[in-house]
N, C-alpha and C positions, 0 to 999 in steps of 0.2 A: 503494499500500499504506500509506504514511505518513497519507494522507487517511482511508482505511478504519479504521486503528488509532485516529486521533484520534476519528472519528465514533462508533466502537464504544465507546471509552472514555468519551466524554461521555454516549452513551446508558447505558452500563453504571453510570456514576456517579450519572446522574440517578434510575434506578430502584432502585439497591442501598439507598437510604435510604428508599424507600417503605414504607408500613405493610405488615406480614406479612398476606397475605391470610387466614391460618388463625386470626388473632386473634378475629375475630367469632364463628367458629365454636366456638373454645374456649370463649368465654363462654357460648354456648347449651349446649354438652354438659356443661361442669362444673356449670352451674346446673341442669340439667334432668335428668341421668342419676340415677335413684334405685337406689343399691345395695340397698335393702331389697327392692325388687321382683326384682332379679336373683339375690339369695341365697334369696328365698322360691320362685322357679321351681326354681333348682337343688336345693334341699331336697327338692322334690316329685319331680324326675326321678332323684334318686341313690338314692331308696328302691326304685327299679324295676330288675330285671335285665333288660337291654335288648339284644335281637337283632332283626334285621329280622323283621317280621311277628308277633312274640310280644306277649304282652299288655303288658309293660312298655314296650316301644317304642311300640305303638299308643297306649296311654294317655298318653305323653308327647306324641305329635302332636296328639291331641285337646285335651290342656291348652294347648299353644301356641295352637291354633285359638282356644280361649276367650279366651286374652290378645289376640290380634289382633282378635276381634270387639268386645271391650270397648275397644280402643284406637281403633276407628272403620273398620276394614278389612272390606269386604263381599265375600262369596264370589261368585266369577266364575260366570256363567251361560254365557256363550260364549267371552269372551277377556278378557285383563287390561286392555284399553282401555276397558272398560265404565265405568269410575270412576277417580277419583284414588287411591283406596286399595282394593286388591283382594287377595285371596289365593285359593288353590285347593289341595285335597288331591288328589294323583295316586295312584290305586290300581292295582296290578298283581298278578295271580296270582302266588304264587311257585311255582318249579318244585319245590322241596323244601319239607317241612314246617316250619313254625315249631317253635321248641324252648323249653320253659321248665324251669328247675330249680325244684323244689318243696321237697323236704327231704332230708337225708342224715344218717346218724350212723354212725360207725366205732368199734366197742370191741373191745378185746383181751379174749378170754375170760378170767374170773377176776379182772378188775381193774374198779373201779366207775366211775372217771372215764373218760368217752369219749376216744378218741384224737382224734377230730375231730367238730365238730357243724356242720351248715350255718347255724344260727342265729348262730354266731360266725365262721365261716369261709364266706362265700357263694361263694367261687370254688373250693371243694373239688370239685364235681361238674364233670367235664370236659364241655364242650360237646359235644352230641350223643350223650351218655352214655344208655344205656337205663335202665329201672328195674329193681330187683332183684325177686325175688318179694315179696309184700306182708310175709311174715313175716322177710324178710331172707336173707342167704346167711351160713352158718356153715361156714367151712373152714379148712384149714391154709394158712399163707402161706408162700411159698417167695421166698428173696432171690434175685435174679438179677443178677450181676455184669454191668454194661453191656457188658463185652467179650465176653460169651458170648451176646448177642443173636443173633448169626449161627449159632450151633449150639444154638439153643433146642430142636430136635426130640430132641436127646440127653437133655433134662432131664425128669423126671418131674413134670409141671405139670398133667396133666389132673385137672379136677375140684378144682383148687386155686386160690388167689389168688397172683398174682405181683407182687412188689415189687422196684423197681428204682431206682437213682439216675440216671434219664433221664426225659424228658418222656413224658408218656402218649400223645402222638401218635404217638411212635416205637414205644413198647412195646405198644400196645392190639393192632393187627391180627396182629401176630406171636404174640402170647400167646394171644389168643382163638382164632386158627385152629389153634393147637396144643392146644385143649381147656382152657384156663384159664376160670374163672367170671367173673374181673373182675381188674383191675390197679390198682395203687396207684405213682404215679410221683412223683419229686422232680426239679424243675429250676429253680433260682432263678438269675438273673444276680447277678453280684458287686456290681453298682451299687445293688441293693436291699438290700445288707447284711443278708442273712438272719440272719447269727449275732447281730446286734444286734436285728432286728426278727423274732423267732423265729416270730411267729404268721403271717406274711405269706404268702399264696398267690397266684400269678400266674394269671389264667385262660388256659385253653387249650382246644383242641378236637381231636376225633378224627374220623376218616372211618368212620362208621357208619351207612350208609343202611339197612342190614336190622335194626338194633336188636339186634344179637347178644348184647351185654354192657355191663357198666358199667365206669366209669373214675373214679378219685379222683386228685385232686392233693393233695400233702402238703405241709405248712409243715416249715420246718426243725425246729421243735420236735417235731412229729409224727414226722418221719423219724428223729430222733435217739432218740426214746422207743421206736420200733418195732425200731430196730436194737439197742438195748439189751436189749430183751425177747428178742429172736432170738439174742443171744450167750449167753443162759442156757438156751436149749433150744427144743423145737418151740413154736410160738405158733399159736393159732386166732384168727381174727377174725370178729366178727359185722357184716355190712355191710347197711345198709338204704339204699337208693337210691330216690328217687320223682322221676320228670320226667314231662313232657307234651309230646307232639308233636301237631300238627294242621295242616290246610291253612289257609293265610291269605294275605292281601295284603301286599306291600310297600307301605308309605305314605311319601310325600314331601309336605311342606307348603312352599308357595313364596308369599311375599307381595311385593306390588310397590307402589312409590310413583312414580307415572307422572311422567316428565319433561315439563315444560311446552313445551319448544322441541324438543328431539331425544329423544323418547320411546324411539326404537329404539336409542339408545346407552345403555349402562347399566354401573352398577358392581355386582358381585354378591358377596355375603357368603355363606359356607357354614359351617354348624356340624352336625358328625354326632351322631347320636342314638345310635347302637349303642355298646357297651361299659358295663360296670355301675358304672363309677366316678363319684366325685363330680367331681373335677377333670376326669377323662377319661370323658365330656365333658358331664356335667351342667352344668359351669360355662360350657362354650361355649354350650349351648342356653340357659341362663338369661341370659347376657350378652347374646346376640343378640336374645333376645324383649325385653329392656328397651331395647335399641337400636331395635327396630321401634317400640315404643311411644312412645319419646321423638320419633322421626322423624314419626310419625303427628301428635303433639301439636303439634309446632313447624309443620308444614305447615298443620295446621287453623287454627292461631292466627295464619298470615300471617307468622311469623318466618322461615321457610325456604321457598324456593320452587326446588325442584331442576329443572334444565332438562333434565337428563339422568335416567333412571329409576334407582331404588335398588331392588335385588332382595335378599330374604332368604331363604335356603333351609336347611330342616332335613331330613336324611335319612340314608341309609346312607352311610357314609364312602366316598369315592371314587366309588363306584357313582352315587349320586344326582347328584353335580356333573359327572360325565363324562356321563352321560345328558342332563343339562340342556344341556350344550354340544353334544353330538353329534345330539341328536334333531331340532334345528331349525337348519339351516345358516343361515338368514336371521337368526334371533335370535343365533347365535353370532357372525355378523360384527358385530353392535352391541355385543357385550360388550367392554368396553374395560380394565376391571381386575377381578381377582378377589381376595378375602381369605378365608383360612380361619382359623376361631377354634377351637382345639383345645387343651385343658389351659390355659385363660387365667385360672382364678381361684386360682392357689396361693398358700398362705401359705409362702413359702420359708424362714421360720425353722423350719418343721416339716418341709417336703419336701426342702429342699436346693436346688440349682441357682439359676437366675434366670429372669426373663423374657426370652424371646428373639424376635427377629425373624429368621426364616428367609429369607434373601435369594434373589431369582431367581439362576440361574447366572451367576457372574461370575468372574473369574480366581482369586478366593481358594478355589473349589471345586476347583481343579486344583492350585494351589501355595498349600497351607494352612500359613502360618508367621506368625511374630510374634505379635500378640494374636489373630489368627483361630485358631479351633480347631473341630474337629467335635465334636459330643456323642456320647454312648454309643450313640446310634441308629447312628451309622456314616455314613462318606462314601459318596456315590453314584459311580457311574462316569461322572463329568463330563469330556468332552473339549472342545477348543477349539471343534469345531463346534456344541457345546451352549450355548455362551455366549450370553446374552440381554441384551445392552445395553439399557438403559432407565432413564429418570429415577426410575421408581417405587421402587427400592430406596433411594435417597437420600431422596426426600421422605418416605417412611414413617418412615425413621429419624430424620429432621429432628423430624418431628411427635411421635413418641414420646418423643424426647430432650428436647423442650421440656416434655412433660408430666411427664416424669420429674424435670426440674429444678424444676418448679413445685411439686411435692409431695414431692420427695426419694425418688422411685420409681427403682429400679436397671433400667436398660434395656441389654441387651446384644444381640448378633446372632451367627448362625452361617452359615457357607457352606450352600449348598444341599444337601440330603439326600434330600428326597422322603418319601413315606409318608403324606401326609394330603391334604385336599381341594384344597391348592394346586397338587398335581401334574397334576390334569387340564387346569387353566388352561395351565401350562407346555408340556404335551404339545401342545396346541392353539395354540400360540404367542400365548397371552393373558397379559399380565402378571399374575402371581399370587404372593402372599406369605402366608407362614404366621406367624401370632401364637401363641405357646406358651411352655411352660416344660420345662426339662430341665437337669440330671439330676435325677429325682424318685425318691427311694428306695422310694416307695409305687406307682411306675407299674406299671399293670395289675394291681395286687393289692387283696386284699379289706380292706386298711387304708386305701384310697383313699376315705375317707368325708368327711363335711360338716365335721368339725372340722379338716380340713387345708385347707379353702377360706377364701379372705379376699375379704370382700365389696368391700374397698377396692381390691384388685387387679383385680377384675372391673370396678369402675368406671373404673380407670385405663385398662384395655385398651378398654373401650367407648368413652371420651372420644376415645381415640387413633384407634380405628377410625372412628368417626363424623366426627370432624375431617377425616380423610383423604378421606374420600367427599364429604363436603358441600363441601370446597374444590374437588374435581375435577368434581362434577356441576353446579357454578355457575361454573366457571372462564371467565375472560375473559383479555384480553391482559396484564393486570397480573400475573395468576397465573402465566402462562407465563414472563415476565420474572422473577419471583420464582425460580421453579424452575430457571431457567437460572443465576441466581447460586448457588443451593445446590448444583446439580450440578457447576458449576465449582470452587467452593470444595471440595468432596469430592474431585474429581478432583486437584486440586494437592495436597491433603493426603495422599491415598493415593500419589500418585507420589513424594512426599517419603520416606513410609514404606517403599515398596517399593525405592527407590534406597538407603536406608540398610541394608536387610536384604541388598541385592544386594551392596553393598561389603563388608559383614560375611561373606556367604558366599564371596566371593572371597578376602577375606584369610585366612579359615579353612581354606581349600583344599577346601571342601566343593561347590564349583560352579566352573564356567567362566565368563569373559566373555561368551562366545557364547550361553550358556544363560541368563544373567542379563539380557542384552541382550533376549533373545527375550520374557523375563517382563515386562520394562518396556515393550517395544513393544507387547505385548499388553494391557496395562493402559492404555496411552495410547489404542489404537484403541478399547477398550471404551468409554472415556469419551467420545471424539469421536463414536462412534456412538451413546451414549446421549443426548448433547446434541441429535442429530439426530432423536429421537424426540418432542421437546417442542412442535413445531408442532401436534401432535393435540390439545393440552390444551385451548384456548379453545373455547367453543361456536361462535363466529364469529372468523374471522380476517380483518380488513379492512386492515391496515397492514403495512408492511415491517419494522417495529420488531422483531418476534419474529425474523425472518430475519438481520438485521444483529447482534442481540446474541448470536445462536447463532454466527455467523462469528467474532465477537470472542473468544467463550469458547473456541472450538474452536483459534483461533490461539494463545491462551494456552497451553492444554494441549498443543498439539503443539509450542510452543516449550520448554515445560519437559521434555516427553518427549525431544526432541532434545538439550538441556542435559545431561540425566541420561545419554543414551547416549553422547554425546562424553566425559562426566567418567569413564565406565567404562573407557575406552581406555588 
């Protein structure tokens, strides 16, 4: 054992001072990422109201196609192995019609200023709303207390407009089935600060396959104005809504940079197109498009030679990524890493929150304490069987933190929550992370516009995301040794943090020694298991140095874990 420890120590010491393998790729990405390109694409995309199959979504896909072609990607004829740089557009007939919001205006009879207009509140028309008659609908508006929804049949609403302070999704079918002409709903989460940002409206949808009626989402300002008018007496509204529905195809665009040695192994990026916001997710589309352009440029110039394949995917959130993984089992077996780019361009001085890396499920998703905290999105139901020990968490945090220190960019992280394109990777037991921002006071609102986007942030995210992938798709033994050091360092730091928190919890009478020992043991096992995933990093493994270094790192982690457990007695 002493000889093993000495050998491991000598090996560990010899490589711990070696050059960081990410440094070369930082140089390439920092010098090559053009934030003007990224923001220009974001500006194009954010002008379009995007849902799968609709005009704005499809225009975005074809815009990205133009960028890829300009960068040197060629369209596949039969398969992605035909050339070094390829792309394809996948088309699938949609089961439901596509939907476009065209225009809308809501006015209080007798008042000159409209209550709401589509040109200033593009989220006012609820998704799947039908059109009003061309001349509009003029009718009395009835306020319905949310607690009276269950007894709506007792209300006189036939031929009238129903207004309630609940979401239109809950209100619509109940009111329309009871004879209402249309509905106006109000529902804004507290984190959007509606009393401060009074014109914000979050987009939402209704179940309306038969196109029975229309639904309008209200801003706080419009809601308060309408309530004030109703307090004075009966109110009539004139509502004009114009939407369009039509058969269409769902589109996904996929670009590949073929690996030279192990082309069937790949790193997959995903950025969803749907949702009408600038940050969510025009910024993800724009950042990923520039990442693909830069990658093509580096490959063509000979500055980058990926040995594994790099894949760039734009499509319908979760659906397209899930399909990419599930449709081809052989392809899925070769996906080694996934990364979701969602809401990656925020100017945090305007939106609030910060840049976040959402980690793969680790024990912080179960025991969230100390500096760990969930976002307003909310914690997922993560159990110990769901934990995903892997080096990927700490490697990505290391790379993003290095970029943060380089340019004074704030980088934080949150425990796993799910809900974006990283989720399908996790479900399929593929390492997957999310790069995003939260809390955002303009999240899903029509105030999520280009003026809230930072080209600098997009560049920082793009640099970090590309440096991660370039490091992994060209990885050799020295890369693996570097990652061992990083994971071991992160493990020892985390164990100290958790030990201090456990001592405090016991001292404050908030937990038992048995429970705290279980938490510490789980963290220790998580990291020893994470170290065991590192041998897959190199393209080729021809020596035993990696195995020896891992054994030494595991011994250190286990030693620290055991010492902490002993100290809690």
